[in-house]
N, CA, C, O and the ligand as a Tripos MOL2 file, in Angstrom:
@<TRIPOS>MOLECULE
protein
  257   255    65     0     0
PROTEIN
NO_CHARGES

@<TRIPOS>ATOM
      1 N           1.3170   13.2000   -9.4450 N.3       1 MET1
      2 CA          0.3650   14.1160   -8.7800 C.3       1 MET1
      3 C          -0.9690   13.4080   -8.8550 C.2       1 MET1
      4 O          -1.3930   12.9460   -9.9140 O.2       1 MET1
      5 N          -1.6160   13.3340   -7.7140 N.am      2 GLU2
      6 CA         -3.1440   12.8980   -7.9550 C.3       2 GLU2
      7 C          -4.0950   14.0890   -7.9410 C.2       2 GLU2
      8 O          -4.0640   15.0120   -7.1270 O.2       2 GLU2
      9 N          -4.9280   13.9420   -8.9380 N.am      3 LYS3
     10 CA         -5.9580   15.0020   -9.1090 C.3       3 LYS3
     11 C          -7.1240   14.6240   -8.1980 C.2       3 LYS3
     12 O          -7.3650   13.4220   -8.0950 O.2       3 LYS3
     13 N          -7.8450   15.4560   -7.5560 N.am      4 ILE4
     14 CA         -8.9200   15.3380   -6.8050 C.3       4 ILE4
     15 C         -10.2350   15.6330   -7.6570 C.2       4 ILE4
     16 O         -10.4660   16.7190   -8.1870 O.2       4 ILE4
     17 N         -11.0530   14.5310   -7.7150 N.am      5 ILE5
     18 CA        -12.2790   14.8070   -8.4060 C.3       5 ILE5
     19 C         -13.4700   15.0690   -7.6000 C.2       5 ILE5
     20 O         -14.3470   15.8640   -7.9400 O.2       5 ILE5
     21 N         -13.4820   14.3360   -6.4500 N.am      6 TYR6
     22 CA        -14.6760   14.3750   -5.5450 C.3       6 TYR6
     23 C         -13.9320   14.3930   -4.2150 C.2       6 TYR6
     24 O         -13.0020   13.6180   -3.9910 O.2       6 TYR6
     25 N         -14.4170   15.4050   -3.2360 N.am      7 ASN7
     26 CA        -13.7120   15.5790   -1.9830 C.3       7 ASN7
     27 C         -14.9290   15.3020   -1.0780 C.2       7 ASN7
     28 O         -15.7060   16.2410   -0.9030 O.2       7 ASN7
     29 N         -15.1790   14.1400   -0.4940 N.am      8 ALA8
     30 CA        -16.3780   14.0340    0.3190 C.3       8 ALA8
     31 C         -16.0140   12.7470    1.4290 C.2       8 ALA8
     32 O         -15.0950   11.9300    1.3640 O.2       8 ALA8
     33 N         -17.0170   12.8860    2.3890 N.am      9 ILE9
     34 CA        -16.8760   11.7550    3.5260 C.3       9 ILE9
     35 C         -18.4450   11.6000    3.9470 C.2       9 ILE9
     36 O         -19.2360   12.5370    3.8390 O.2       9 ILE9
     37 N         -18.7450   10.5190    4.3590 N.am     10 ARG10
     38 CA        -20.0970   10.2110    4.9350 C.3      10 ARG10
     39 C         -19.9060    9.8830    6.5200 C.2      10 ARG10
     40 O         -19.2140    8.9520    6.9330 O.2      10 ARG10
     41 N         -20.5900   10.7440    7.2990 N.am     11 CYS11
     42 CA        -20.4700   10.6560    8.7510 C.3      11 CYS11
     43 C         -21.3110    9.3910    9.2260 C.2      11 CYS11
     44 O         -22.4640    9.2210    8.8290 O.2      11 CYS11
     45 N         -20.7080    8.5610   10.0500 N.am     12 LYS12
     46 CA        -21.5730    7.2860   10.4330 C.3      12 LYS12
     47 C         -22.4120    7.4260   11.5500 C.2      12 LYS12
     48 O         -23.2170    6.5680   11.9120 O.2      12 LYS12
     49 N         -22.1930    8.6800   12.1790 N.am     13 ARG13
     50 CA        -23.0590    9.0690   13.3150 C.3      13 ARG13
     51 C         -24.4300    9.5910   12.7310 C.2      13 ARG13
     52 O         -25.4650    9.0150   13.0650 O.2      13 ARG13
     53 N         -24.4610   10.6110   11.9110 N.am     14 CYS14
     54 CA        -25.5610   11.0790   11.4500 C.3      14 CYS14
     55 C         -25.8330   10.7460    9.9080 C.2      14 CYS14
     56 O         -26.7660   11.2610    9.2920 O.2      14 CYS14
     57 N         -25.0410    9.9500    9.4100 N.am     15 ASN15
     58 CA        -25.3230    9.5700    7.9360 C.3      15 ASN15
     59 C         -25.3330   10.6180    6.9790 C.2      15 ASN15
     60 O         -25.9030   10.3960    5.9110 O.2      15 ASN15
     61 N         -24.8470   11.6290    7.1590 N.am     16 GLN16
     62 CA        -24.8840   12.8610    6.3400 C.3      16 GLN16
     63 C         -23.4650   12.7150    5.4710 C.2      16 GLN16
     64 O         -22.4070   12.3480    5.9820 O.2      16 GLN16
     65 N         -23.6290   13.0580    4.1080 N.am     17 ILE17
     66 CA        -22.5290   13.0840    3.1020 C.3      17 ILE17
     67 C         -22.3020   14.6650    3.1110 C.2      17 ILE17
     68 O         -23.2000   15.4960    2.9800 O.2      17 ILE17
     69 N         -21.0200   14.9210    3.2790 N.am     18 ILE18
     70 CA        -20.5630   16.2440    3.0870 C.3      18 ILE18
     71 C         -19.5290   16.4530    2.1220 C.2      18 ILE18
     72 O         -18.5200   15.7470    2.1000 O.2      18 ILE18
     73 N         -19.7100   17.2860    1.4140 N.am     19 GLU19
     74 CA        -18.6100   17.5180    0.2310 C.3      19 GLU19
     75 C         -17.9390   18.9040    0.2540 C.2      19 GLU19
     76 O         -18.5750   19.9380    0.4570 O.2      19 GLU19
     77 N         -16.7060   18.8600    0.0490 N.am     20 SER20
     78 CA        -16.0340   20.3140    0.0390 C.3      20 SER20
     79 C         -15.8130   20.4560   -1.6010 C.2      20 SER20
     80 O         -15.2440   19.5930   -2.2690 O.2      20 SER20
     81 N         -16.3140   21.5870   -2.0930 N.am     21 ARG21
     82 CA        -16.2600   21.8600   -3.4650 C.3      21 ARG21
     83 C         -14.9470   22.7220   -3.8580 C.2      21 ARG21
     84 O         -14.2740   22.5620   -4.8760 O.2      21 ARG21
     85 N         -14.7210   23.6980   -2.8000 N.am     22 THR22
     86 CA        -13.5330   24.6620   -3.2300 C.3      22 THR22
     87 C         -12.5690   24.5600   -2.1030 C.2      22 THR22
     88 O         -12.8150   24.0490   -1.0100 O.2      22 THR22
     89 N         -11.5160   25.0630   -2.4540 N.am     23 CYS23
     90 CA        -10.3900   25.0110   -1.5320 C.3      23 CYS23
     91 C         -10.6030   25.4760    0.0510 C.2      23 CYS23
     92 O         -10.1820   24.8740    1.0390 O.2      23 CYS23
     93 N         -11.3790   26.7220    0.0260 N.am     24 HIS24
     94 CA        -11.9380   27.1220    1.3470 C.3      24 HIS24
     95 C         -13.0790   26.8080    1.9310 C.2      24 HIS24
     96 O         -13.5500   27.3500    2.9310 O.2      24 HIS24
     97 N         -13.5930   25.8170    1.2340 N.am     25 ASP25
     98 CA        -15.0310   25.1740    1.5780 C.3      25 ASP25
     99 C         -15.1400   24.1450    2.5120 C.2      25 ASP25
    100 O         -15.2300   22.9450    2.2510 O.2      25 ASP25
    101 N         -15.1230   24.8790    4.0580 N.am     26 PHE26
    102 CA        -15.1660   23.8870    5.0990 C.3      26 PHE26
    103 C         -16.5020   23.4630    5.4620 C.2      26 PHE26
    104 O         -17.3730   24.2480    5.8360 O.2      26 PHE26
    105 N         -16.6590   22.1590    5.3410 N.am     27 VAL27
    106 CA        -18.1010   21.6750    5.5580 C.3      27 VAL27
    107 C         -18.1860   20.7480    6.7370 C.2      27 VAL27
    108 O         -17.5130   19.7170    6.7760 O.2      27 VAL27
    109 N         -19.1170   21.1510    7.8300 N.am     28 VAL28
    110 CA        -19.2570   20.2070    8.8240 C.3      28 VAL28
    111 C         -20.5200   19.6160    8.8950 C.2      28 VAL28
    112 O         -21.5110   20.3160    8.6870 O.2      28 VAL28
    113 N         -20.6650   18.0730    9.2380 N.am     29 CYS29
    114 CA        -21.8060   17.3420    9.1310 C.3      29 CYS29
    115 C         -22.8430   17.8620   10.2560 C.2      29 CYS29
    116 O         -22.4730   18.5530   11.2050 O.2      29 CYS29
    117 N         -24.1030   17.4810   10.0610 N.am     30 ARG30
    118 CA        -25.0120   18.1520   11.1600 C.3      30 ARG30
    119 C         -24.7940   17.7090   12.5100 C.2      30 ARG30
    120 O         -25.2310   18.4440   13.3950 O.2      30 ARG30
    121 N         -24.1610   16.5750   12.8640 N.am     31 CYS31
    122 CA        -24.1590   16.2700   14.1820 C.3      31 CYS31
    123 C         -22.6760   16.8530   14.6720 C.2      31 CYS31
    124 O         -22.3950   16.8050   15.8700 O.2      31 CYS31
    125 N         -21.8150   17.3580   13.7860 N.am     32 GLY32
    126 CA        -20.5160   18.0380   14.3740 C.3      32 GLY32
    127 C         -19.5430   17.0700   14.4710 C.2      32 GLY32
    128 O         -18.4620   17.5130   14.8600 O.2      32 GLY32
    129 N         -19.5900   15.6020   14.1850 N.am     33 ALA33
    130 CA        -18.4450   14.8200   14.4880 C.3      33 ALA33
    131 C         -17.4370   14.8220   13.6370 C.2      33 ALA33
    132 O         -16.3080   14.4900   13.9980 O.2      33 ALA33
    133 N         -17.7290   15.2130   12.3440 N.am     34 CYS34
    134 CA        -16.5840   15.2480   11.2010 C.3      34 CYS34
    135 C         -16.7650   16.4750   10.2200 C.2      34 CYS34
    136 O         -17.8010   17.1350   10.1420 O.2      34 CYS34
    137 N         -15.6200   16.6900    9.4840 N.am     35 ALA35
    138 CA        -15.8120   17.8720    8.6180 C.3      35 ALA35
    139 C         -14.8110   17.5800    7.4510 C.2      35 ALA35
    140 O         -13.8690   16.8080    7.6320 O.2      35 ALA35
    141 N         -15.0240   18.2100    6.2430 N.am     36 VAL36
    142 CA        -14.1470   18.0610    5.2630 C.3      36 VAL36
    143 C         -13.6990   19.6610    4.7460 C.2      36 VAL36
    144 O         -14.4000   20.6320    5.0310 O.2      36 VAL36
    145 N         -12.6970   19.7490    4.1150 N.am     37 ASP37
    146 CA        -12.1980   20.8820    3.5090 C.3      37 ASP37
    147 C         -11.0490   20.6010    2.2970 C.2      37 ASP37
    148 O         -10.5390   19.5030    2.0780 O.2      37 ASP37
    149 N         -10.7860   21.7460    1.6240 N.am     38 GLY38
    150 CA         -9.7580   21.5260    0.7990 C.3      38 GLY38
    151 C         -10.2420   21.3990   -0.8030 C.2      38 GLY38
    152 O          -9.4600   21.5540   -1.7410 O.2      38 GLY38
    153 N         -11.5900   21.1060   -0.9430 N.am     39 GLY39
    154 CA        -12.1740   21.1360   -2.2150 C.3      39 GLY39
    155 C         -11.2170   20.1540   -3.3610 C.2      39 GLY39
    156 O         -10.9500   18.9690   -3.1590 O.2      39 GLY39
    157 N         -10.8650   20.8000   -4.3600 N.am     40 LYS40
    158 CA         -9.9920   20.0780   -5.3900 C.3      40 LYS40
    159 C          -8.5550   20.1980   -5.2170 C.2      40 LYS40
    160 O          -7.7890   19.6510   -6.0110 O.2      40 LYS40
    161 N          -8.1240   20.9060   -4.1860 N.am     41 ASP41
    162 CA         -6.7600   21.2300   -3.9870 C.3      41 ASP41
    163 C          -6.2900   20.1310   -3.0040 C.2      41 ASP41
    164 O          -5.3760   19.3870   -3.3600 O.2      41 ASP41
    165 N          -6.8010   20.0020   -1.9190 N.am     42 TYR42
    166 CA         -6.3750   18.9310   -0.8900 C.3      42 TYR42
    167 C          -7.3600   18.2730   -0.0870 C.2      42 TYR42
    168 O          -8.4810   18.7600    0.0650 O.2      42 TYR42
    169 N          -6.9640   17.0720    0.4950 N.am     43 LEU43
    170 CA         -8.0350   16.5140    1.1540 C.3      43 LEU43
    171 C          -7.8130   16.6120    2.6470 C.2      43 LEU43
    172 O          -6.9530   16.0030    3.2830 O.2      43 LEU43
    173 N          -8.6110   17.3700    3.0680 N.am     44 ARG44
    174 CA         -8.3760   17.5720    4.6150 C.3      44 ARG44
    175 C          -9.7360   17.0780    5.5240 C.2      44 ARG44
    176 O         -10.8760   17.4930    5.3120 O.2      44 ARG44
    177 N          -9.4190   16.2510    6.4200 N.am     45 ARG45
    178 CA        -10.5210   15.7440    7.2540 C.3      45 ARG45
    179 C         -10.2370   16.1700    8.6510 C.2      45 ARG45
    180 O          -9.0880   16.2330    9.0870 O.2      45 ARG45
    181 N         -11.3910   16.4890    9.4100 N.am     46 LEU46
    182 CA        -11.4360   16.8990   10.8750 C.3      46 LEU46
    183 C         -12.3740   15.8720   11.5060 C.2      46 LEU46
    184 O         -13.4370   15.5700   10.9630 O.2      46 LEU46
    185 N         -12.0240   15.4170   12.4960 N.am     47 PHE47
    186 CA        -13.0490   14.3990   13.1930 C.3      47 PHE47
    187 C         -12.6790   14.2290   14.6270 C.2      47 PHE47
    188 O         -11.5800   14.4940   15.1150 O.2      47 PHE47
    189 N         -13.7960   13.7250   15.2890 N.am     48 ARG48
    190 CA        -13.6380   13.6870   16.9820 C.3      48 ARG48
    191 C         -12.8850   12.2310   16.9460 C.2      48 ARG48
    192 O         -11.9230   12.0730   17.6980 O.2      48 ARG48
    193 N         -13.2620   11.2770   16.1750 N.am     49 GLU49
    194 CA        -12.7080    9.8840   16.4750 C.3      49 GLU49
    195 C         -12.4550    9.4630   14.9550 C.2      49 GLU49
    196 O         -13.2460    9.7520   14.0580 O.2      49 GLU49
    197 N         -11.2290    8.7250   14.7520 N.am     50 GLN50
    198 CA        -10.8940    8.2960   13.4550 C.3      50 GLN50
    199 C         -11.7500    7.5630   12.6360 C.2      50 GLN50
    200 O         -11.6140    7.5740   11.4130 O.2      50 GLN50
    201 N         -12.7460    6.8360   13.2850 N.am     51 ASP51
    202 CA        -13.6950    5.7280   12.6900 C.3      51 ASP51
    203 C         -14.9710    6.2480   12.4520 C.2      51 ASP51
    204 O         -15.8640    5.5020   12.0520 O.2      51 ASP51
    205 N         -15.2040    7.6840   12.6890 N.am     52 CYS52
    206 CA        -16.4360    8.1280   12.7700 C.3      52 CYS52
    207 C         -17.0690    8.5320   11.3590 C.2      52 CYS52
    208 O         -18.2210    8.9550   11.2620 O.2      52 CYS52
    209 N         -16.1230    8.3450   10.1740 N.am     53 TYR53
    210 CA        -16.5270    8.7120    8.8750 C.3      53 TYR53
    211 C         -16.0160    7.7970    7.9610 C.2      53 TYR53
    212 O         -14.9450    7.2210    8.1540 O.2      53 TYR53
    213 N         -16.8350    7.5960    6.8040 N.am     54 GLU54
    214 CA        -16.4390    6.5940    5.5750 C.3      54 GLU54
    215 C         -15.8320    7.5570    4.6040 C.2      54 GLU54
    216 O         -16.2920    8.6940    4.4960 O.2      54 GLU54
    217 N         -14.8050    7.1390    3.8870 N.am     55 GLU55
    218 CA        -14.1030    7.9870    2.9910 C.3      55 GLU55
    219 C         -14.8960    7.7530    1.6180 C.2      55 GLU55
    220 O         -15.0960    6.6010    1.2320 O.2      55 GLU55
    221 N         -15.3450    8.8560    0.8870 N.am     56 LEU56
    222 CA        -15.9930    8.6820   -0.4650 C.3      56 LEU56
    223 C         -15.1750    9.4830   -1.4160 C.2      56 LEU56
    224 O         -15.6760    9.6800   -2.5230 O.2      56 LEU56
    225 N         -14.0900    9.9390   -1.1860 N.am     57 SER57
    226 CA        -13.5270   10.8160   -2.0420 C.3      57 SER57
    227 C         -12.9550   10.1100   -3.3770 C.2      57 SER57
    228 O         -12.6580    8.9200   -3.2780 O.2      57 SER57
    229 N         -12.7880   10.7270   -4.5580 N.am     58 ILE58
    230 CA        -12.3230    9.9740   -5.6080 C.3      58 ILE58
    231 C         -11.1860   10.8660   -6.0190 C.2      58 ILE58
    232 O         -11.2260   12.0960   -6.0410 O.2      58 ILE58
    233 N         -10.1170   10.0650   -6.3600 N.am     59 THR59
    234 CA         -8.9220   10.7900   -6.9180 C.3      59 THR59
    235 C          -8.2580   10.0190   -8.2850 C.2      59 THR59
    236 O          -8.3890    8.8090   -8.4720 O.2      59 THR59
    237 N          -7.5990   10.8330   -9.1120 N.am     60 GLU60
    238 CA         -7.2370   10.1080  -10.3100 C.3      60 GLU60
    239 C          -5.7680   10.5220  -10.5830 C.2      60 GLU60
    240 O          -5.3520   11.6420  -10.2850 O.2      60 GLU60
    241 N          -5.0470    9.6210  -11.1300 N.am     61 LYS61
    242 CA         -3.5360    9.9370  -11.3900 C.3      61 LYS61
    243 C          -3.5450   10.6740  -12.5130 C.2      61 LYS61
    244 O          -4.2470   10.3790  -13.4800 O.2      61 LYS61
    245 N          -2.7170   11.7550  -12.4700 N.am     62 GLU62
    246 CA         -2.8570   12.6310  -13.5390 C.3      62 GLU62
    247 C          -1.9080   12.2630  -14.5910 C.2      62 GLU62
    248 O          -0.7740   11.9170  -14.2620 O.2      62 GLU62
    249 N          -2.3040   12.3070  -16.0020 N.am     63 LYS63
    250 CA         -1.6300   11.7280  -17.0750 C.3      63 LYS63
    251 C          -0.5730   12.9350  -17.5540 C.2      63 LYS63
    252 O          -0.8170   14.1400  -17.4840 O.2      63 LYS63
    253 N           0.5180   12.3980  -17.9980 N.am     64 ARG64
    254 CA          1.5790   13.4580  -18.3550 C.3      64 ARG64
    255 C           1.7670   13.3450  -19.7230 C.2      64 ARG64
    256 O           2.5710   14.0780  -20.2980 O.2      64 ARG64
    257 ZN        -22.2100   13.5940   11.5350 Zn       65 ZN65
@<TRIPOS>BOND
     1     1     2 1
     2     2     3 1
     3     3     4 2
     4     3     5 am
     5     5     6 1
     6     6     7 1
     7     7     8 2
     8     7     9 am
     9     9    10 1
    10    10    11 1
    11    11    12 2
    12    11    13 am
    13    13    14 1
    14    14    15 1
    15    15    16 2
    16    15    17 am
    17    17    18 1
    18    18    19 1
    19    19    20 2
    20    19    21 am
    21    21    22 1
    22    22    23 1
    23    23    24 2
    24    23    25 am
    25    25    26 1
    26    26    27 1
    27    27    28 2
    28    27    29 am
    29    29    30 1
    30    30    31 1
    31    31    32 2
    32    31    33 am
    33    33    34 1
    34    34    35 1
    35    35    36 2
    36    35    37 am
    37    37    38 1
    38    38    39 1
    39    39    40 2
    40    39    41 am
    41    41    42 1
    42    42    43 1
    43    43    44 2
    44    43    45 am
    45    45    46 1
    46    46    47 1
    47    47    48 2
    48    47    49 am
    49    49    50 1
    50    50    51 1
    51    51    52 2
    52    51    53 am
    53    53    54 1
    54    54    55 1
    55    55    56 2
    56    55    57 am
    57    57    58 1
    58    58    59 1
    59    59    60 2
    60    59    61 am
    61    61    62 1
    62    62    63 1
    63    63    64 2
    64    63    65 am
    65    65    66 1
    66    66    67 1
    67    67    68 2
    68    67    69 am
    69    69    70 1
    70    70    71 1
    71    71    72 2
    72    71    73 am
    73    73    74 1
    74    74    75 1
    75    75    76 2
    76    75    77 am
    77    77    78 1
    78    78    79 1
    79    79    80 2
    80    79    81 am
    81    81    82 1
    82    82    83 1
    83    83    84 2
    84    83    85 am
    85    85    86 1
    86    86    87 1
    87    87    88 2
    88    87    89 am
    89    89    90 1
    90    90    91 1
    91    91    92 2
    92    91    93 am
    93    93    94 1
    94    94    95 1
    95    95    96 2
    96    95    97 am
    97    97    98 1
    98    98    99 1
    99    99   100 2
   100    99   101 am
   101   101   102 1
   102   102   103 1
   103   103   104 2
   104   103   105 am
   105   105   106 1
   106   106   107 1
   107   107   108 2
   108   107   109 am
   109   109   110 1
   110   110   111 1
   111   111   112 2
   112   111   113 am
   113   113   114 1
   114   114   115 1
   115   115   116 2
   116   115   117 am
   117   117   118 1
   118   118   119 1
   119   119   120 2
   120   119   121 am
   121   121   122 1
   122   122   123 1
   123   123   124 2
   124   123   125 am
   125   125   126 1
   126   126   127 1
   127   127   128 2
   128   127   129 am
   129   129   130 1
   130   130   131 1
   131   131   132 2
   132   131   133 am
   133   133   134 1
   134   134   135 1
   135   135   136 2
   136   135   137 am
   137   137   138 1
   138   138   139 1
   139   139   140 2
   140   139   141 am
   141   141   142 1
   142   142   143 1
   143   143   144 2
   144   143   145 am
   145   145   146 1
   146   146   147 1
   147   147   148 2
   148   147   149 am
   149   149   150 1
   150   150   151 1
   151   151   152 2
   152   151   153 am
   153   153   154 1
   154   154   155 1
   155   155   156 2
   156   155   157 am
   157   157   158 1
   158   158   159 1
   159   159   160 2
   160   159   161 am
   161   161   162 1
   162   162   163 1
   163   163   164 2
   164   163   165 am
   165   165   166 1
   166   166   167 1
   167   167   168 2
   168   167   169 am
   169   169   170 1
   170   170   171 1
   171   171   172 2
   172   171   173 am
   173   173   174 1
   174   174   175 1
   175   175   176 2
   176   175   177 am
   177   177   178 1
   178   178   179 1
   179   179   180 2
   180   179   181 am
   181   181   182 1
   182   182   183 1
   183   183   184 2
   184   183   185 am
   185   185   186 1
   186   186   187 1
   187   187   188 2
   188   187   189 am
   189   189   190 1
   190   190   191 1
   191   191   192 2
   192   191   193 am
   193   193   194 1
   194   194   195 1
   195   195   196 2
   196   195   197 am
   197   197   198 1
   198   198   199 1
   199   199   200 2
   200   199   201 am
   201   201   202 1
   202   202   203 1
   203   203   204 2
   204   203   205 am
   205   205   206 1
   206   206   207 1
   207   207   208 2
   208   207   209 am
   209   209   210 1
   210   210   211 1
   211   211   212 2
   212   211   213 am
   213   213   214 1
   214   214   215 1
   215   215   216 2
   216   215   217 am
   217   217   218 1
   218   218   219 1
   219   219   220 2
   220   219   221 am
   221   221   222 1
   222   222   223 1
   223   223   224 2
   224   223   225 am
   225   225   226 1
   226   226   227 1
   227   227   228 2
   228   227   229 am
   229   229   230 1
   230   230   231 1
   231   231   232 2
   232   231   233 am
   233   233   234 1
   234   234   235 1
   235   235   236 2
   236   235   237 am
   237   237   238 1
   238   238   239 1
   239   239   240 2
   240   239   241 am
   241   241   242 1
   242   242   243 1
   243   243   244 2
   244   243   245 am
   245   245   246 1
   246   246   247 1
   247   247   248 2
   248   247   249 am
   249   249   250 1
   250   250   251 1
   251   251   252 2
   252   251   253 am
   253   253   254 1
   254   254   255 1
   255   255   256 2
@<TRIPOS>SUBSTRUCTURE
     1 MET1         2 RESIDUE 1 A MET
     2 GLU2         6 RESIDUE 1 A GLU
     3 LYS3        10 RESIDUE 1 A LYS
     4 ILE4        14 RESIDUE 1 A ILE
     5 ILE5        18 RESIDUE 1 A ILE
     6 TYR6        22 RESIDUE 1 A TYR
     7 ASN7        26 RESIDUE 1 A ASN
     8 ALA8        30 RESIDUE 1 A ALA
     9 ILE9        34 RESIDUE 1 A ILE
    10 ARG10       38 RESIDUE 1 A ARG
    11 CYS11       42 RESIDUE 1 A CYS
    12 LYS12       46 RESIDUE 1 A LYS
    13 ARG13       50 RESIDUE 1 A ARG
    14 CYS14       54 RESIDUE 1 A CYS
    15 ASN15       58 RESIDUE 1 A ASN
    16 GLN16       62 RESIDUE 1 A GLN
    17 ILE17       66 RESIDUE 1 A ILE
    18 ILE18       70 RESIDUE 1 A ILE
    19 GLU19       74 RESIDUE 1 A GLU
    20 SER20       78 RESIDUE 1 A SER
    21 ARG21       82 RESIDUE 1 A ARG
    22 THR22       86 RESIDUE 1 A THR
    23 CYS23       90 RESIDUE 1 A CYS
    24 HIS24       94 RESIDUE 1 A HIS
    25 ASP25       98 RESIDUE 1 A ASP
    26 PHE26      102 RESIDUE 1 A PHE
    27 VAL27      106 RESIDUE 1 A VAL
    28 VAL28      110 RESIDUE 1 A VAL
    29 CYS29      114 RESIDUE 1 A CYS
    30 ARG30      118 RESIDUE 1 A ARG
    31 CYS31      122 RESIDUE 1 A CYS
    32 GLY32      126 RESIDUE 1 A GLY
    33 ALA33      130 RESIDUE 1 A ALA
    34 CYS34      134 RESIDUE 1 A CYS
    35 ALA35      138 RESIDUE 1 A ALA
    36 VAL36      142 RESIDUE 1 A VAL
    37 ASP37      146 RESIDUE 1 A ASP
    38 GLY38      150 RESIDUE 1 A GLY
    39 GLY39      154 RESIDUE 1 A GLY
    40 LYS40      158 RESIDUE 1 A LYS
    41 ASP41      162 RESIDUE 1 A ASP
    42 TYR42      166 RESIDUE 1 A TYR
    43 LEU43      170 RESIDUE 1 A LEU
    44 ARG44      174 RESIDUE 1 A ARG
    45 ARG45      178 RESIDUE 1 A ARG
    46 LEU46      182 RESIDUE 1 A LEU
    47 PHE47      186 RESIDUE 1 A PHE
    48 ARG48      190 RESIDUE 1 A ARG
    49 GLU49      194 RESIDUE 1 A GLU
    50 GLN50      198 RESIDUE 1 A GLN
    51 ASP51      202 RESIDUE 1 A ASP
    52 CYS52      206 RESIDUE 1 A CYS
    53 TYR53      210 RESIDUE 1 A TYR
    54 GLU54      214 RESIDUE 1 A GLU
    55 GLU55      218 RESIDUE 1 A GLU
    56 LEU56      222 RESIDUE 1 A LEU
    57 SER57      226 RESIDUE 1 A SER
    58 ILE58      230 RESIDUE 1 A ILE
    59 THR59      234 RESIDUE 1 A THR
    60 GLU60      238 RESIDUE 1 A GLU
    61 LYS61      242 RESIDUE 1 A LYS
    62 GLU62      246 RESIDUE 1 A GLU
    63 LYS63      250 RESIDUE 1 A LYS
    64 ARG64      254 RESIDUE 1 A ARG
    65 ZN65       257 GROUP 0 **** ****
């Protein structure tokens, strides 16, 4: 299992960094090209084009 520490992307169009903090925290960047969702539960990305954002999220392998 991977644990999500930071769920965020940077939009290459408007240069805004958007972060989803909780599982239903849906955040759209200011130009509307991409969005993040899922908080610490899952990494969900919505975008108009695949290469319009840079991935910034940090995950960690959970120790057992
Ligand atoms: Zn944008």
